[in-house]
C-alpha positions in Angstrom: 0.0 0.0 0.0 1.4 3.4 -1.0 2.3 5.7 1.9 0.3 8.9 1.9 2.5 11.9 0.9 2.9 14.6 3.5 1.5 17.9 2.5 4.2 20.5 2.1 3.3 23.8 3.8 4.5 27.1 2.5 4.0 28.8 5.9 7.7 28.6 6.6 10.4 28.6 3.9 13.8 27.1 4.7 17.1 27.5 2.7 19.8 24.8 3.1 23.3 25.8 2.2 26.0 23.2 2.1 28.8 22.5 -0.5 27.9 18.8 -0.3 24.9 17.9 -2.5 24.3 14.7 -0.5 23.9 16.6 2.8 21.4 18.9 1.1 19.4 16.1 -0.4 19.3 14.3 3.0 18.1 17.3 4.9 15.5 18.2 2.2 14.0 14.7 2.4 13.8 15.0 6.2 12.2 18.4 6.0 9.7 17.5 3.3 8.7 14.4 5.2 7.9 16.7 8.1 5.9 19.1 6.0 8.4 21.9 5.6 9.2 23.7 2.3 13.0 23.6 1.6 15.4 24.8 -1.1 19.0 23.7 -1.4 22.0 25.6 -2.7 25.7 24.4 -2.8 27.4 27.8 -3.6 27.6 30.3 -0.7 27.9 33.3 -3.0 24.7 32.2 -4.9 22.9 31.7 -1.6 23.6 35.3 -0.5 22.1 36.6 -3.8 19.1 34.3 -3.4 18.5 35.6 0.1 18.7 39.2 -1.1 15.8 38.5 -3.6 13.7 35.9 -1.9 12.1 35.7 1.5 13.2 32.8 3.7 12.3 32.3 7.3 15.3 30.0 8.2 18.8 29.3 6.9 20.6 26.0 7.7 24.2 26.2 6.6 27.5 24.4 6.9 30.4 26.1 8.7 33.3 24.9 6.5 32.7 25.7 2.8 34.4 27.2 -0.2 34.9 29.8 -1.4 33.8 31.3 1.9 32.9 29.8 5.3 29.6 29.9 6.9 30.5 32.7 9.4 31.4 35.0 6.4 28.1 34.1 4.7 26.2 35.1 7.9 28.3 38.2 8.3 27.3 39.4 4.8 23.7 38.3 5.3 23.3 40.2 8.5 24.1 43.4 6.6 20.7 43.3 4.9 18.7 40.7 6.8 18.5 40.9 10.6 15.5 38.7 11.1 16.2 35.3 9.4 16.6 32.5 11.8 20.0 30.7 11.4 21.2 27.2 12.3 24.8 26.3 11.6 26.1 22.8 11.0 29.6 21.6 11.9 31.4 18.5 10.7 33.1 18.1 14.0 32.9 19.8 17.4 36.6 20.8 17.0 35.6 22.8 13.9 32.7 24.7 15.5 32.8 28.4 15.2 33.9 30.4 18.3 31.1 31.2 20.8 31.8 35.0 20.3 31.2 34.6 16.6 27.9 32.8 17.2 26.7 35.5 19.5 28.1 38.4 17.4 26.4 37.2 14.2 23.1 36.3 16.0 23.3 32.7 15.1 20.4 31.0 17.0 21.9 27.5 17.1 24.3 25.0 15.8 24.8 21.2 15.9 27.2 18.6 14.6 26.5 16.6 11.5 25.7 13.0 12.0 24.0 10.1 10.3 21.0 10.8 12.5 19.2 14.1 12.2 17.0 13.9 15.3 18.9 16.7 17.1 18.8 18.9 13.9 15.0 18.3 13.5 14.4 19.3 17.2 16.4 22.5 16.6 14.5 23.2 13.4 11.1 22.7 15.1 12.2 24.9 18.0 13.3 27.5 15.5 9.9 27.3 13.7 8.1 27.9 17.0 10.3 31.0 17.7 9.6 32.3 14.2 5.9 31.7 14.7 6.0 33.7 18.0 8.0 36.5 16.4 5.4 36.7 13.6 2.7 36.9 16.2 4.5 39.7 18.1 5.2 41.5 14.8 1.5 41.2 13.9 0.6 42.6 17.3 3.0 45.4 17.0 1.7 46.3 13.6 -1.9 46.2 14.9 -1.0 48.2 18.0 0.6 50.8 15.8 -2.8 51.1 14.0 -4.4 51.8 17.3 -1.8 54.4 18.2 -2.2 56.0 14.8 -5.9 56.6 15.6 -5.0 58.9 18.5 -4.2 62.0 16.2 -7.6 61.3 14.4 -9.3 61.6 17.8 -8.0 65.1 18.3 -8.9 65.9 14.7 -12.5 65.3 15.7 -12.9 62.2 13.6 -16.2 60.3 14.1 -15.9 57.6 16.7 -17.1 55.0 14.2 -14.0 55.7 12.2 -11.8 55.0 15.2 -13.7 51.8 15.9 -13.3 50.6 12.4 -9.6 51.2 12.5 -9.4 49.2 15.7 -11.2 46.3 14.2 -9.0 46.4 11.1 -5.9 46.2 13.4 -7.3 43.4 15.5 -8.6 40.9 12.9 -5.3 40.0 11.2 -4.1 38.7 14.5 -6.6 35.8 14.3 -7.2 35.6 10.6 -10.7 37.0 11.1 -12.9 38.7 8.5 -15.9 39.6 10.7 -16.1 41.5 14.0 -17.9 44.3 15.8 -17.5 46.8 18.6 -20.6 47.7 20.7 -20.0 50.6 23.2 -22.1 52.8 25.4 -22.5 56.4 24.3 -21.7 58.4 27.4 -21.8 61.7 25.6 -25.5 62.1 24.7 -27.4 64.9 26.4 -30.5 62.8 27.3 -31.2 60.6 30.2 -31.7 57.6 27.9 -28.8 55.1 27.5 -27.6 55.0 23.9 -25.1 52.7 22.1 -22.7 53.1 19.3 -22.0 50.1 17.0 -19.5 49.4 14.3 -19.0 46.2 12.5 -16.9 44.8 9.6 -17.4 41.7 7.4 -20.8 40.1 8.1 -21.4 42.7 10.8 -21.0 45.6 8.4 -24.7 46.4 8.9 -26.8 49.4 10.1 -27.1 49.7 13.9 -30.8 49.2 13.7 -30.3 45.7 12.2 -27.9 44.5 14.9 -30.5 43.0 17.2 -31.9 40.8 14.4 -28.4 39.6 13.7 -27.5 38.5 17.2 -28.7 35.2 18.6 -30.1 35.1 22.1 -27.1 33.1 23.1 -24.6 35.7 21.9 -26.7 38.4 23.5 -26.5 36.5 26.8 -22.7 36.0 26.5 -22.1 39.7 25.7 -24.0 40.7 28.8 -22.1 38.1 30.8 -18.7 39.4 29.5 -19.6 43.0 30.4 -21.0 42.2 33.9 -18.2 39.8 34.9 -15.4 41.7 33.1 -14.2 38.5 31.6 -12.9 37.5 28.2 -15.3 34.8 26.9 -14.3 32.1 24.3 -17.2 30.8 22.2 -17.2 28.3 19.4 -17.6 31.1 16.9 -15.2 33.6 18.3 -14.1 35.7 21.3 -15.7 38.5 23.4 -13.5 41.1 25.0 -15.0 43.5 27.5 -14.0 47.2 27.3 -13.5 49.2 30.5 -12.3 52.7 31.1 -9.7 53.8 33.7 -12.4 53.7 36.4 -13.2 50.1 35.5 -16.6 51.1 34.3 -17.9 48.9 31.5 -18.0 50.7 28.1 -18.9 47.8 25.8 -17.4 44.8 24.1 -15.4 43.7 21.1 -16.6 40.5 19.4 -14.2 38.8 16.9 -15.5 35.9 14.8 -12.7 33.4 14.3 -11.7 29.8 15.0 -8.0 30.5 14.7 -6.9 32.4 17.8 -3.9 30.3 19.0 -1.3 32.6 20.6 -3.3 35.7 19.5 -5.7 35.5 22.5 -3.4 37.1 25.1 -2.1 39.6 22.6 -5.7 40.7 21.7 -6.5 41.0 25.3 -3.7 43.6 25.7 -4.8 45.1 22.4 -8.4 45.4 23.7 -7.2 47.4 26.7 -5.4 49.8 24.3 -8.6 49.9 22.2 -10.7 50.7 25.3 -8.3 53.6 26.1 -8.5 54.9 22.6 -12.3 54.7 22.6 -12.5 56.4 25.9 -10.5 59.3 24.5 -12.5 59.3 21.3 -15.7 59.8 23.3 -14.5 63.3 24.2 -14.8 64.5 20.6 -16.5 62.0 18.4 -20.1 63.2 18.6 -19.1 66.7 17.3 -19.1 65.3 13.8 -22.3 63.3 14.2 -25.7 64.6 13.2 -27.8 64.6 16.3 -31.0 63.8 14.3 -29.4 60.7 12.8 -28.1 59.5 16.1 -31.5 59.9 17.8 -33.3 58.1 15.0 -30.8 55.3 15.0 -31.1 54.9 18.8 -34.9 54.9 18.6 -34.8 52.2 16.0 -32.3 50.1 18.0 -34.3 50.5 21.2 -37.5 49.5 19.4 -36.0 46.5 17.7 -34.3 45.4 20.9 -37.5 45.7 22.9 -39.4 43.8 20.1 -36.7 41.1 20.2 -36.8 40.7 24.0 -40.6 40.8 23.9 -40.7 38.1 21.2 -38.4 36.0 23.4 -40.5 36.6 26.4 -43.7 35.6 24.6 -41.9 32.5 23.3 -41.3 31.5 26.9 -44.9 32.2 27.9 -46.4 30.5 24.9 -44.5 27.2 25.6 -47.0 26.3 28.3 -50.7 27.1 28.6 -50.3 27.0 32.3 -47.8 29.9 32.4 -49.3 32.0 29.6 -49.9 35.5 30.8 -47.7 34.9 33.9 -45.2 37.7 33.1 -47.9 40.3 32.4 -49.6 39.5 35.7 -46.3 39.6 37.6 -45.7 43.0 36.1 -49.2 44.1 37.1 -48.9 42.9 40.8 -45.4 44.4 41.0 -46.6 47.8 39.9 -49.6 47.6 42.3 -47.2 47.0 45.1 -44.9 49.8 44.0 -47.7 52.3 43.9 -48.9 51.1 47.3 -45.4 51.9 48.6 -45.6 55.4 46.9 -42.6 54.7 44.8 -41.6 57.2 42.1 -42.8 56.6 38.6 -39.4 55.6 37.3 -39.2 52.8 39.8 -42.8 51.7 38.9 -41.6 51.5 35.3 -38.6 49.4 36.4 -41.0 47.0 38.2 -43.2 46.8 35.1 -40.2 45.9 32.8 -38.8 43.5 35.4 -42.1 41.7 35.7 -42.4 41.3 31.9 -38.9 40.1 31.5 -38.2 38.3 34.8 -38.3 34.8 33.2 -36.6 35.7 29.9 -33.7 33.5 31.0 -35.9 30.4 30.5 -35.5 30.8 26.7 -32.5 28.5 26.9 -34.0 25.9 29.3 -34.9 22.5 27.8 -38.6 21.9 27.4 -38.4 18.5 29.1 -37.3 20.3 32.3 -39.8 23.2 32.0 -42.7 20.9 31.4 -41.8 18.2 33.8 -44.7 17.3 36.2 -42.7 15.0 38.5 -40.2 16.2 41.1 -37.1 17.6 39.4 -33.8 15.8 39.7 -30.9 17.7 41.3 -29.3 18.5 38.0 -32.6 19.6 36.5 -33.3 21.9 39.4 -29.8 23.4 39.1 -30.5 24.1 35.5 -33.8 25.8 36.3 -31.9 27.9 38.9 -29.7 29.4 36.2 -32.6 31.3 34.5 -32.3 34.5 36.6 -28.6 34.8 35.8 -29.2 34.0 32.1 -32.0 36.6 32.0 -29.7 39.2 33.6 -27.0 38.5 31.0 -29.5 38.9 28.1 -30.7 42.2 29.5 -27.1 43.3 30.2 -26.1 43.1 26.5 -27.3 46.7 26.0 -27.0 49.3 28.7 -30.6 50.6 28.4 -31.7 47.8 30.6 -29.0 48.0 33.2 -31.4 49.2 36.0 -33.7 46.2 35.3 -30.9 43.7 35.5 -30.7 43.5 39.4 -34.4 42.9 39.7 -34.3 40.0 37.2 -31.1 38.6 38.6 -32.3 38.6 42.3 -36.0 37.8 42.1 -35.4 34.3 43.4 -33.2 35.4 46.4 -34.7 34.8 49.9 -34.6 36.9 53.0 -32.9 34.1 54.9 -30.2 33.7 52.3 -31.3 30.4 51.0 -32.3 31.7 47.5 -30.3 31.8 44.3 -28.2 32.7 42.3 -26.0 34.4 44.9 -27.6 33.5 48.3 -28.2 37.2 49.2 -30.2 37.8 52.4 -32.1 40.6 54.0 -31.3 44.1 52.8 -28.6 42.7 50.5 -31.5 42.0 48.1 -32.6 45.2 46.3 -36.0 46.3 47.6 -37.5 46.3 44.1 -36.3 42.7 43.7 -38.1 41.8 46.9 -41.3 43.3 45.5 -40.9 41.3 42.3 -40.3 38.1 44.3 -43.6 38.5 46.1 -45.5 39.4 42.9 -44.0 36.4 41.1 -44.8 34.0 43.9 -48.4 35.3 44.3 -49.2 34.7 40.6 -47.6 31.2 40.8 -49.7 30.3 43.8 -53.0 31.6 42.4 -52.8 30.0 38.9 -53.0 26.4 37.8 -49.7 24.6 37.0 -49.1 21.2 35.4 -47.9 19.8 38.7 -50.6 21.3 41.0 -53.9 23.2 41.2 -54.0 26.9 42.1 -54.6 28.0 45.7 -57.5 30.1 46.7 -56.8 33.7 47.9 -57.1 32.7 51.6 -54.6 29.8 51.3 -52.2 32.0 49.3 -52.3 34.7 52.0 -51.7 32.0 54.6 -48.6 30.8 52.7 -47.2 34.3 52.6 -47.8 34.9 56.3 -46.0 31.6 57.1 -43.0 32.5 54.9 -42.8 36.2 55.8 -39.3 37.0 57.1 -37.8 33.8 55.8 -38.6 33.5 52.1 -40.3 36.9 51.6 -39.8 40.4 52.8 -42.3 40.8 55.7 -43.0 44.5 54.8 -43.8 43.6 51.2 -46.0 40.7 52.4 -48.0 43.1 54.6 -48.5 45.4 51.7 -49.6 42.6 49.4 -52.3 41.5 52.0 -53.5 45.1 52.1 -53.9 45.5 48.3 -55.6 42.1 48.1 -58.7 43.7 49.8 -59.6 44.7 46.2 -58.6 41.4 44.6 -61.9 41.1 42.7 -61.3 44.3 40.8 -57.7 43.2 40.1 -59.0 39.9 38.6 -61.2 41.8 36.2 -58.4 44.0 35.1 -56.2 40.9 34.5 -58.9 39.0 32.6 -57.2 39.4 29.2 -54.0 37.7 30.5 -55.9 34.4 31.1 -57.2 34.2 27.5 -55.4 31.9 25.0 
């Protein structure tokens, strides 16, 4: 059976110089067998001319040759090529070049010739690794220079999207990527609304208002997770790098789509910090060249589409099960009722409404066989269910306009006694609005039918709350719930639409 031929890679080019043809042929066979491209030359003068006109990554040469020895070849070569990696061969250790010569000519290694080439192959492979690392460093330096070159543009009042595009162009060659985007908060707008600035290249070279339709729920969740935890996240499709300013405040993320990161990960992480610094500086001036009307319109479109997307995901969760349909709307209703009973300001009432609507959005990624199970959940299944507040928080964290809602969604299953999840907060560690949301959520769950049990009547539900006040639920919120339930019949009529299929 014929042995399969090794594919010769052109990633690294090696030149072998020896005045013995047999040595060259033997080394070429060894290198080709290991997948390396190799060219052999017997004349040292010719080799110097070839190296002037062609690019080679490594030179393997003999020390004793005619008409000039290997050290003279290297001396002439170093006059015009400082970067090529050099391995020198000697016929005998007594004929090795002096150590000062090796250091002075920047010869990376040498070994004695022998019938076995194991040592030479190890030196070659070590050299290839060094060459690869030097390439990566050079690529990073080139990319970093691109970042630094954007600084003058900042002070020339260039649009921030131009700066962002330059950053992306500098990043992507490090990982052979063609598609990436930067999503950052706009801290310079004059309104109270949170706005974002987006720039993409490749498949993400799209208008800002189309971004939400492009992102999957999973990617949205991971973006929010990266921002909140200030962690670099590795996905199957690429990498997410969080951007923070000098006060460690989250500014946004860079997402790079690639499956070929290798050594580039750590370099890009450093690069991302430089990018964050550049973007932070760019914020000082960028909006001067932006048309305010266009920015406002783009933001409104983005907000509308994002709200539509989250609402669609929320309805998908509700629609999965007839027993929970309308649950989110009712939780929002009860939470607002409680908020008004506490005389909370309207902005907090609105937060309770949004949190009620989206509190279960994290269940979008939970398997149906767990959500719909009528028997007691296994330990692993319950642990999976317990992830939904955190997943929901990550989804809502993806864009800063929901940052005030995130704590309510994240902590609505915490308990006053510290036995809740996801973080085991207790007492006043739990945000007050999250404590209201927890009671609203539990009340609707108790008073509606579920697959695994029938609903409780209002008296039994109140009894449950009284029994668990101060342990599971905030006692003050429970007292307020009992007060507003004096008008429960009116509330049921107002909620009638939420029970219709």
